C-alpha positions as CSV (number, residue, x, y, z in Angstrom):
1,M,-24.7,-10.9,-6.1
2,N,-25.9,-7.3,-6.1
3,D,-24.3,-6.5,-2.8
4,F,-21.0,-8.0,-3.9
5,A,-21.1,-5.8,-7.2
6,Q,-21.9,-2.5,-5.1
7,L,-19.1,-3.7,-2.7
8,Y,-16.7,-3.8,-6.0
9,R,-17.7,-0.8,-7.2
10,Q,-17.4,1.2,-4.1
11,H,-13.9,0.1,-3.0
12,A,-11.9,-1.8,-5.7
13,S,-10.1,1.6,-6.4
14,A,-9.1,2.0,-2.7
15,V,-8.0,-1.7,-2.4
16,F,-6.1,-1.5,-5.5
17,R,-4.3,1.8,-4.1
18,F,-3.4,-0.2,-1.0
19,A,-2.2,-3.2,-2.8
20,W,-0.1,-1.2,-5.0
21,G,1.5,0.7,-1.8
22,L,2.3,-2.8,-0.4
23,C,3.6,-4.2,-3.6
24,G,5.2,-1.5,-5.5
25,D,3.8,-3.0,-8.8
26,K,0.7,-2.3,-10.9
27,I,0.1,-5.9,-12.1
28,R,0.6,-7.4,-8.7
29,A,-1.7,-4.9,-7.1
30,E,-3.9,-6.1,-9.7
31,D,-3.7,-9.6,-8.8
32,L,-4.1,-8.9,-5.3
33,V,-7.4,-6.9,-5.7
34,S,-8.9,-9.8,-7.7
35,E,-7.7,-12.5,-5.2
36,T,-9.1,-10.3,-2.4
37,F,-12.7,-10.3,-4.1
38,V,-12.4,-13.7,-5.2
39,R,-11.8,-14.6,-1.5
40,L,-14.8,-12.2,-0.4
41,L,-17.1,-13.8,-3.0
42,T,-16.4,-17.7,-2.2
43,R,-15.9,-17.6,1.5
44,A,-18.8,-15.3,2.1
45,P,-17.3,-14.4,5.4
46,R,-19.1,-12.2,8.4
47,I,-17.3,-8.9,8.1
48,E,-15.8,-8.1,11.6
49,T,-14.4,-4.7,11.4
50,H,-16.4,-1.3,11.3
51,T,-16.4,-1.2,7.7
52,A,-16.3,-3.4,4.8
53,L,-13.2,-1.2,3.5
54,A,-11.1,-2.0,6.6
55,Y,-12.1,-6.0,6.1
56,L,-11.2,-5.8,2.3
57,L,-8.1,-4.3,3.1
58,A,-7.3,-6.6,5.7
59,V,-7.7,-9.8,3.2
60,A,-5.4,-7.8,0.6
61,R,-2.7,-7.4,3.4
62,N,-3.0,-11.2,4.4
63,T,-3.0,-12.1,0.4
64,F,0.2,-10.0,0.3
65,L,1.9,-11.5,3.0
66,T,1.4,-15.0,1.8
67,G,2.3,-14.0,-1.9
68,Q,5.5,-12.6,-0.4
69,R,6.6,-16.1,1.0
70,K,6.1,-17.7,-2.6
71,L,8.1,-14.9,-4.2
72,K,11.2,-14.8,-2.6
73,H,13.0,-17.1,-5.5
74,E,11.6,-14.6,-8.3
75,V,13.6,-12.1,-10.0
76,P,12.2,-8.6,-10.9
77,L,12.4,-7.6,-14.7
78,P,13.2,-4.0,-15.1
79,R,10.5,-1.3,-15.6
80,E,10.3,1.4,-18.2
81,M,7.3,3.5,-18.3
82,P,7.3,6.4,-20.8
83,G,5.3,9.4,-19.9
84,P,3.8,12.5,-21.1
85,A,6.0,15.0,-23.1
86,E,7.1,17.8,-20.6
87,D,10.1,19.6,-19.1
88,P,12.8,16.3,-19.2
89,A,14.5,18.2,-15.8
90,V,11.4,18.4,-14.2
91,R,10.4,15.0,-15.0
92,M,13.6,13.7,-14.2
93,D,13.5,15.3,-11.0
94,D,9.9,14.3,-10.1
95,Q,10.8,10.6,-10.9
96,A,13.8,10.7,-8.8
97,R,11.8,11.8,-5.9
98,L,9.6,9.7,-6.6
99,A,11.8,6.8,-6.7
100,V,13.4,7.9,-3.7
101,V,9.9,8.0,-1.8
102,L,8.8,4.3,-3.1
103,E,12.4,2.9,-2.2
104,A,11.8,4.4,1.2
105,L,8.1,3.0,1.4
106,G,9.4,-0.4,0.2
107,D,12.0,-0.2,3.2
108,L,9.7,0.1,5.8
109,P,8.7,-2.9,7.8
110,E,5.6,-3.8,6.6
111,G,3.5,-3.5,9.5
112,E,4.5,0.2,9.4
113,R,4.0,0.4,5.7
114,A,0.8,-1.0,5.8
115,A,-0.3,1.1,8.7
116,L,0.8,4.6,7.1
117,L,-0.9,3.3,3.8
118,L,-4.1,2.7,5.7
119,R,-4.1,6.2,7.5
120,V,-2.6,8.1,4.5
121,D,-4.2,6.9,1.5
122,H,-7.1,5.5,3.1
123,D,-8.0,7.8,6.0
124,L,-9.0,5.1,8.2
125,P,-9.3,5.7,11.8
126,Y,-6.6,4.5,13.9
127,E,-9.4,1.6,15.2
128,D,-9.9,0.3,11.7
129,I,-6.1,0.1,11.3
130,A,-5.9,-1.8,14.4
131,A,-8.7,-4.4,13.2
132,A,-7.3,-4.7,9.7
133,L,-3.6,-5.5,11.2
134,G,-4.9,-7.4,14.2
135,T,-3.5,-5.3,16.8
136,T,-4.1,-2.6,19.2
137,V,-5.2,1.0,18.5
138,G,-2.0,2.0,20.3
139,A,0.3,-0.1,18.6
140,A,-1.5,1.2,15.2
141,K,-0.8,4.7,16.1
142,V,2.9,4.0,16.7
143,R,3.5,2.0,13.4
144,V,2.3,5.1,11.9
145,H,4.0,7.5,13.7
146,R,7.2,5.3,13.1
147,A,6.4,5.1,9.3
148,R,6.3,8.9,9.3
149,L,9.5,9.4,11.1
150,R,11.5,7.3,8.9
151,L,9.9,8.4,5.2
152,A,10.5,12.1,6.8
153,Q,14.5,11.2,7.5
154,V,14.8,9.7,4.2
155,L,13.6,12.7,2.5
156,E,15.2,15.2,4.5
157,H,18.7,13.3,3.8
158,D,17.8,13.1,0.2
159,Q,17.0,17.0,0.1
160,G,20.3,17.5,1.8
161,E,22.3,15.3,-0.9
162,R,20.3,17.5,-3.8
163,K,21.2,21.0,-2.3
164,G,24.9,19.8,-1.8
165,A,25.5,18.6,-5.3
């Protein structure tokens, strides 16, 4: 049990960031983190990747994919998140840019989105990304590269629209 508590303290925030990046919803991300650690605790598996983090992220991704099949019939509620008081123009520009990035991230194919999040947000080596996604190292590199290209195109297009407006 002590090992479990230590794993949780070390990796819960990283699993949360990854889960939030996958689903784009804080509450669902928290649920994914809980489910990931419950599965770790109840199934006591042998970790087959180089790191416990890579294993936990793979479990979180699989849990997310399983949940996606169940969510097809749900309708999302609108989100309103008040922020700190600051210059409204700067805040609106930041929010608009963040919305563009999050939408572009959400539009990426799941495999590319997961690979990019594992590489950029968690700084995992391609070997661990490949293990977490159940693919080859070369395929993991291709997924990250394609995701970066797609995001760059979307951001370039958005920036061009802002200058033209």
